[in-house]
C-alpha positions in Angstrom: 11.4 11.0 -30.2 14.8 9.6 -29.2 16.4 9.4 -25.7 20.1 8.5 -25.4 20.9 5.5 -27.5 17.2 4.6 -28.0 16.2 4.6 -31.6 13.6 7.3 -32.5 10.0 6.4 -32.0 6.6 8.1 -32.4 4.9 9.4 -29.3 1.5 11.0 -28.7 0.4 12.2 -25.3 -3.0 12.9 -26.7 -3.5 9.4 -28.1 -1.4 7.9 -25.3 0.7 5.9 -27.8 4.3 4.8 -27.0 4.0 6.0 -23.4 5.4 2.7 -22.2 8.2 2.9 -24.7 9.0 6.4 -23.4 9.0 5.3 -19.8 11.3 2.3 -20.7 13.7 4.6 -22.5 13.9 7.1 -19.6 14.5 4.3 -17.1 17.2 2.8 -19.3 18.9 6.1 -19.7 18.6 7.2 -16.1 19.3 3.8 -14.4 21.6 2.5 -17.1 19.4 -0.6 -17.8 19.2 -1.7 -14.2 15.8 -3.2 -13.3 13.7 -1.4 -10.7 10.7 -2.4 -8.7 8.0 -0.1 -10.1 5.7 -1.1 -7.2 8.2 0.1 -4.6 8.3 3.4 -2.8 10.7 6.2 -3.8 11.7 8.6 -1.0 13.4 11.7 -2.5 13.5 14.0 0.5 16.7 13.4 2.6 14.9 14.4 5.8 12.3 11.8 5.2 14.9 9.1 4.4 16.7 9.9 7.7 13.4 9.9 9.7 12.4 6.5 8.2 15.9 5.1 9.0 15.6 6.3 12.6 12.2 4.8 12.9 13.3 1.5 11.4 16.3 1.3 13.8 14.0 2.0 16.8 11.6 -0.7 15.8 14.5 -3.1 15.3 15.8 -2.3 18.8 12.3 -2.8 20.2 12.1 -6.2 18.6 15.5 -7.1 20.0 14.5 -6.0 23.5 11.3 -8.1 23.3 13.3 -11.1 22.2 15.7 -10.6 25.1 12.8 -10.5 27.6 13.6 -6.9 28.6 10.9 -5.0 30.5 8.1 -3.5 28.4 8.9 0.0 29.6 12.1 -0.1 27.6 10.4 -1.6 24.5 7.7 1.1 24.7 10.4 3.8 24.6 11.7 2.4 21.3 8.1 2.4 20.0 7.7 6.0 21.1 11.0 6.9 19.3 9.8 5.2 16.1 6.5 7.0 16.2 8.3 10.3 16.9 10.5 9.8 13.8 7.4 9.1 11.7 5.7 12.2 13.1 8.5 14.3 11.9 7.4 13.2 8.3 3.7 13.5 8.8 3.9 16.8 10.7 2.0 15.7 13.7 4.7 16.8 16.2 6.8 19.6 14.7 9.5 21.2 16.8 11.4 24.4 16.1 14.5 22.6 14.9 12.5 20.6 12.4 10.8 23.7 11.1 14.1 25.3 10.6 15.3 22.3 8.6 12.2 22.4 6.4 12.3 26.2 5.7 16.0 26.1 5.1 15.2 24.1 1.9 12.9 26.9 0.6 13.6 30.4 -0.7 10.8 32.3 1.0 10.6 36.1 0.5 13.5 36.4 -1.9 
């Protein structure tokens, strides 16, 4: 097997030989040799990325408010917003707009 500029190599899924070499060749081809953190998390759904970003911003604002000594009612609102953003990913609190966004990504009944 050869991928991109990688020299050909033998591969057996049955015997599980050269699987590491295949993975390395794919990463090299796709990421152009850039190192990646294989232990990290990959988020491929844009809606999830946005929700995680909103949650992160809310937590950051909450921490800033705590550091400023602002009343805990305001901090708790930031925590609520962070949880709400995460709920949009986990499905705990789906609203109609979110359902529309989800189903707009799928071809149902066509």
